[in-house]
N, C-alpha and C positions, 0 to 999 in steps of 0.2 A: 192199332200198331202204326196205323201210316204217320196217328198223329202225332203219336211220339216221336217215330222216328221223324218226324216236321218237325218237329223242338228240339230233338238233340241237335239236327244236323242247325239248326239256329244259332241254339248253344254251341254249338263249337267255333263255331266262328267270330261269335260276340265274347267268348275265351281268345281269342288269336289277338282278334283285333283292337281286345280293349273295347269296344265298339256297340253302346246301348240302340243307340241311335241312327239310323244310317241319312248318308246328309246327300245333299245332290251332288255330283261326280261336272267339273266345269272343261278337264284338262282334255278329255278323251267323247267328250258328251254334250259339248257347247248347247246345241238350241233342241235339249233333249230334258224328261222328266225324268234321270236315269238315279234312281237312288243307288247307291254304292255304302258298302261297310270299307272297303278301302282297302280290300283282304286280296294280300301276294299272289300273282300267278304261283308258285311256287310250292305256299302255304296251300292255294286252293286244290292242286295236283294230292298234297299229302292227306288233307283232309279228303278228296273222291277214293284214294286210294283205300285209307283206312275205312270211312264208310261201304265198300264195295261189294262185301261180307250180304251184311247188312241189306244194301238191297237186292243181289242175287237172290236173298231168301222169302222174300217177294212175290207175291204172283202175279205175274201177266198183268191182271189188273190193278194189283197191286201199286204197276213199277209207273201206271198211266194216273192210276187216282195220286198218286205224292205226286207228279210231276202238274200234275192241274194242280193241287193244292199250296208246290212249289209257286211257279211262276200266277196265281193269283195274287201272292203277296205284294209283287210290282214290286221287288229290293233286287238290284244285277245279282249274287254273287245267288242271292236261294234260285229265281231263274233261269243261271247258267247249268245250278243240278237237275236243281226240273227235265233240262234239254239233256241231260246225261245222263238222266235216269230211262230217258224213251230210248234212247240211244244204245245201251244196254239188252232194251228189247226189238232193234231194227229187224233183223233175223224172224219177227214172230205176224211184223206187223206185215198189209196189203190192201191191197187199195179197197176193201169195205172200212180201212183205218183213215179214209182219209180225210171224213169230216171233222174224226176227229181230232188231225191235227192241223184241219184246217180251225180249227175253233181255238186252236193252243194260239198259236199269231198272237190272237186278237191281245192276250195278253204280256207282248214284248214288250219293252222298254227301251229296248238301244239296236242299233245296227249290229256290234259285237249279241245281242239273243241273234240272232237272223242267219249267220254267218257262222256261227255255234252248230245249228240248228240244218244251214243246206249245208258242213263236212259231213257231218252226225249223222243227220237222220234222210237226207233229200236226197244225196247222191247214191245211195246205198238201192235207194228206194227204185230212180232209175233208173239204174245200169241193171237190177231185178226187173220193173215194171216200167218198159219206156213208153207205149202210149196211154196206158192209163198216169201215168204219172207225168208227163208232158199237155196229159187234158187237165191237169190239173195250172199246176204255175201260167197256161195258157189265161184260164179264169182269174188267178193271184194278181196276174199284171195288168186286169184290166179293177182289183177291187179299187177300194177307197182305202181301204188301210194300207198305207204306209210301207210297210217290213212286210206284206205278202206280196207287193208291186216289189219289190228289192230284193227278195227270196225268188221269183220266178225268174232272175237273171245270177243271182252266184251261187243261182243252180250247178250254172257251164264254169266254174270255173276252177283253178288249180287242174286236177290229172281229168276231172271230167272234157273243160277248155285241150286240154294238151292231147284231149286221145284223137282231137278230129274226125266224131261220130256225131257230132250234135252240129256241126255250121249250119246248116237252113234252119232249125231249129232258132238256135242264139241268134239269128238276123234275126229273125218275125219279129223274139218276144226283144228283142232292143227295141225294135220301132215301132214298137209299143209304149214306151216308156222317153224315148225322146228328146221329147214334150215336157216330163215329165217336173215340174214347179220343183220337188225336195231335194234337194243337197245330199241327199243321203241314197234316193234313189241313181240318177245319176250317177252319181261314183260305184253305185254297183252295177251298172250297162259299161258303164269304162272298163271297170275291173271286168266284168266279161269281153265283152271284145278284148281287152289285151291275152290276154287267156291265152283265148280262140287263135287268136294275132302267133302266136307261136305252129299248131298244127296246119292254119289255111291263109296265108299270109293274104293266096294270088283273089278271094276273093272277101273278104274284112278288112286288110288294109288300102284296095281303092270304095271300099260302103265308109270309110272313118275319113278320107278327104271328099263324101259325096258328102259327108256329115256338115265339115267346114261351111264347106259351097252352102248349104240348107243354112248355117249361121245356127246349128244347135246349142246350149252353151255349152264353152271353152269344156267346163266342167268334167263332162266329158269323155273327150277329147284328146284333152292333154297326159286323160291318165288312163288312155286306150294307147297312149304308143311309149308311155314310160319306161319301158322295154326297148326303143327304136335310141337308137347314136345314127353320128356324121349328115352322110348322104341324107338318108332315110325318112329321117329324126327333120330334115330341115327342109325335103321334099313335100313333108305329112304340112307343116306351120308357113310352108308358103303356099300354101292355097286360102285362097279369101271367099267369104263370105258373096256371093250373085257371083262365083268366078263359073266365064263355062264348060 
């Protein structure tokens, strides 16, 4: 059943796109091994809606097995379908499944996989299992796998960042990664700081200034202040490396 469903998903994508051989996508994934059929977002969402009844017919373990199979094909759209299938089971996931989730990220091939996964899987788990999820994210921040390092901070973006409930944790995890060499990780750190700046400017803004004094990659600090305007932004940009 799982093999048939995976084959039908692949066939549906190929039918819509007219593409039977995924190609490297260079517009948004210049330095990645991301392969894509070129499926439009609107068509992707329509396809998920059409397959949803079949996803829900699967058992919990069946959905997890399907996700594994899709992600292991290392094709962008199939990976996103796999992540969506996991998200349909998020209420059934718990800390006893964290080793499974950890293994899933080994087959990610894009920052977009990370962001999708964090938004639909990790954020709900963080709200429900705070301490256990924080422990997992701490481990990911030290992982040799760049997708896990990005996930360790992107989990604190959007509504999680705007809640102001994880400021201390964000600062600690971002600090683990401020010297990371990977561009996608640096942008993840900057994004986390940007969204948490909205809820805790009194703690995040001084930290961003300190990062500029320490000369961390500008990718981080420029992303972090994207929402700032006028004198506030100029004040941050005026901070130079090594300044007192």
